[in-house]
C-alpha positions in Angstrom: 13.1 -24.7 -26.1 13.4 -25.0 -22.3 10.2 -24.7 -20.1 9.7 -24.0 -16.5 6.4 -24.9 -14.8 5.0 -22.3 -12.5 1.6 -23.8 -12.1 2.2 -24.9 -8.5 3.5 -21.4 -7.6 0.5 -19.7 -9.1 -1.9 -22.2 -7.3 -0.1 -21.6 -4.0 -0.4 -17.8 -4.5 -4.0 -18.0 -5.5 -4.8 -20.0 -2.5 -3.0 -17.5 -0.3 -5.0 -14.7 -1.9 -8.3 -16.5 -1.0 -7.0 -16.8 2.7 -6.0 -13.3 3.0 -9.2 -12.0 1.6 -11.2 -14.1 4.0 -9.2 -12.7 6.9 -9.7 -9.1 5.6 -13.4 -9.7 5.1 -13.8 -10.6 8.8 -12.0 -7.3 9.7 -14.0 -5.3 7.3 -17.4 -6.2 8.6 -18.7 -4.1 10.2 -16.2 -1.5 9.0 -14.6 0.8 11.6 -11.9 3.1 10.2 -9.5 3.0 13.2 -10.3 -0.4 14.7 -7.6 -3.2 14.0 -5.7 -0.8 11.9 -2.3 -2.5 12.2 -3.8 -6.0 11.2 -5.7 -4.5 8.3 -2.6 -2.8 7.0 -0.5 -6.0 7.4 -3.1 -8.1 5.6 -3.5 -5.5 2.8 0.3 -5.4 2.2 0.5 -9.2 2.1 -2.5 -9.3 -0.4 -0.8 -6.6 -2.6 2.5 -8.5 -2.6 0.9 -11.9 -3.5 -1.3 -10.5 -6.2 1.7 -8.7 -7.7 3.6 -12.0 -7.8 0.8 -13.5 -9.8 0.5 -10.4 -12.0 4.3 -10.5 -12.8 3.8 -14.1 -14.1 1.4 -12.7 -16.6 3.0 -9.4 -17.3 6.8 -9.7 -17.0 8.5 -6.3 -16.6 10.0 -4.7 -19.7 13.7 -4.6 -20.0 15.4 -1.1 -19.9 15.9 -1.1 -23.7 12.2 -1.9 -24.3 11.2 0.9 -22.0 13.1 3.3 -24.2 11.4 2.0 -27.4 14.0 -0.5 -28.7 12.6 -3.6 -30.3 12.6 -6.7 -28.0 14.8 -8.6 -30.4 17.8 -6.4 -29.8 17.4 -6.0 -26.0 18.0 -8.3 -23.1 14.3 -8.9 -23.2 15.0 -11.4 -26.1 16.8 -13.7 -23.6 14.2 -13.5 -20.8 11.6 -16.1 -20.2 8.1 -15.4 -21.5 5.0 -16.7 -19.7 2.5 -19.0 -21.4 -0.8 -20.1 -20.1 -2.3 -23.2 -21.7 -4.6 -26.1 -21.4 -2.4 -29.2 -21.4 -5.3 -31.3 -22.9 -6.0 -28.9 -25.7 -2.8 -27.1 -26.7 -4.5 -25.3 -29.5 -6.5 -23.2 -26.9 -4.8 -20.0 -26.0 -5.2 -19.0 -22.3 -2.7 -16.1 -22.3 -5.2 -13.4 -22.7 -7.6 -15.0 -20.2 -4.8 -15.3 -17.6 -3.6 -11.8 -18.2 -7.2 -10.4 -17.9 -7.8 -12.3 -14.6 -4.4 -11.2 -13.0 -5.0 -7.6 -14.2 -8.5 -7.7 -12.6 -7.1 -9.0 -9.4 -4.5 -6.3 -9.2 -7.0 -3.6 -10.1 -9.5 -4.7 -7.4 -6.7 -5.1 -4.9 -5.7 -1.5 -5.5 -9.3 -0.4 -5.2 -9.6 -2.3 -1.8 -6.4 -0.6 -0.7 -7.9 2.8 -1.5 -11.2 1.9 0.2 -9.5 0.7 3.4 -7.7 4.0 3.4 -11.0 5.9 3.1 -12.0 7.8 6.2 -15.8 7.4 6.5 -16.0 11.0 7.9 -14.6 12.3 4.6 -17.0 9.9 2.7 -19.9 11.6 4.5 -19.4 14.6 2.2 -19.9 12.4 -0.8 -23.0 10.9 0.8 -24.5 14.4 1.4 -24.0 15.1 -2.3 -25.5 11.8 -3.2 -28.6 12.3 -0.9 -29.1 15.8 -2.5 -29.4 14.0 -5.8 -31.6 11.2 -4.3 -34.6 12.4 -6.3 -32.6 11.8 -9.6 -31.2 8.4 -8.2 -33.4 7.0 -5.6 -31.5 3.8 -5.2 -28.7 5.8 -3.6 -31.0 7.3 -1.0 -31.0 4.0 1.0 -27.4 4.4 2.0 -27.5 4.6 5.8 -24.0 5.9 6.8 -20.6 6.7 5.5 -19.3 3.4 7.0 -21.9 1.5 5.0 -20.7 3.1 1.8 -17.1 2.1 2.5 -18.1 -1.3 3.7 -20.1 -2.0 0.5 -17.2 -0.9 -1.7 -14.8 -3.1 0.3 -17.1 -6.1 0.1 -17.4 -5.7 -3.7 -13.6 -5.3 -4.2 -12.6 -8.2 -1.9 -15.3 -10.4 -3.4 -14.0 -9.7 -7.0 -10.4 -10.6 -5.9 -11.5 -13.7 -4.2 -13.7 -14.8 -7.1 -10.9 -14.2 -9.6 -8.4 -16.2 -7.5 -10.9 -19.0 -7.1 -11.5 -19.3 -10.9 -7.7 -19.7 -11.3 -7.6 -22.3 -8.6 -10.5 -24.2 -10.1 -9.0 -24.4 -13.6 -5.6 -25.5 -12.2 -7.0 -28.1 -10.0 -9.1 -29.5 -12.9 -6.0 -29.7 -14.9 -7.2 -27.2 -17.5 -4.7 -24.5 -16.9 -0.9 -24.7 -16.8 1.4 -21.7 -16.5 4.9 -22.1 -17.7 7.8 -19.8 -18.8 9.2 -20.5 -22.2 12.8 -19.7 -22.8 13.7 -18.6 -26.3 15.4 -21.2 -28.6 18.6 -19.3 -29.0 19.4 -19.4 -25.2 19.9 -22.9 -23.6 
């Protein structure tokens, strides 16, 4: 069985995610829809690409045969590398599901941040009006000051979750408790 180590690549990408999120956070507070639009878009695209690189490590794309319902064993997917996340000190611990959950969360929150950066606060004002009409039922929402504040709070939450997830991956890798490798099947050398 041949192994390739991708821990350094995931560590580099995770650190890049933290840097991009930091830069986006500076541009998002206070939030102005039209201000620094080109810079926001550039950083969002970079964030999306880097998070997708990490995501593909956890969820390699299916082969064409697998997409059409054929078993993996009889498709080209049987010859492709499969990722494995493990603790080198305790190989009996299985980190695949944890790593997949974290990369999936990063991707989901990145997509959500993308949507919120694209939200025009003037259109969000309609949502705020409906919320304020229902303020008697949900008093905590009546404190929202402006449409920009709504969008800014959503962005802050999304970017914070992306950064926290990337930092947890970085922490485990730097402590030596997480290693990401691709394992090549035995029949292919």
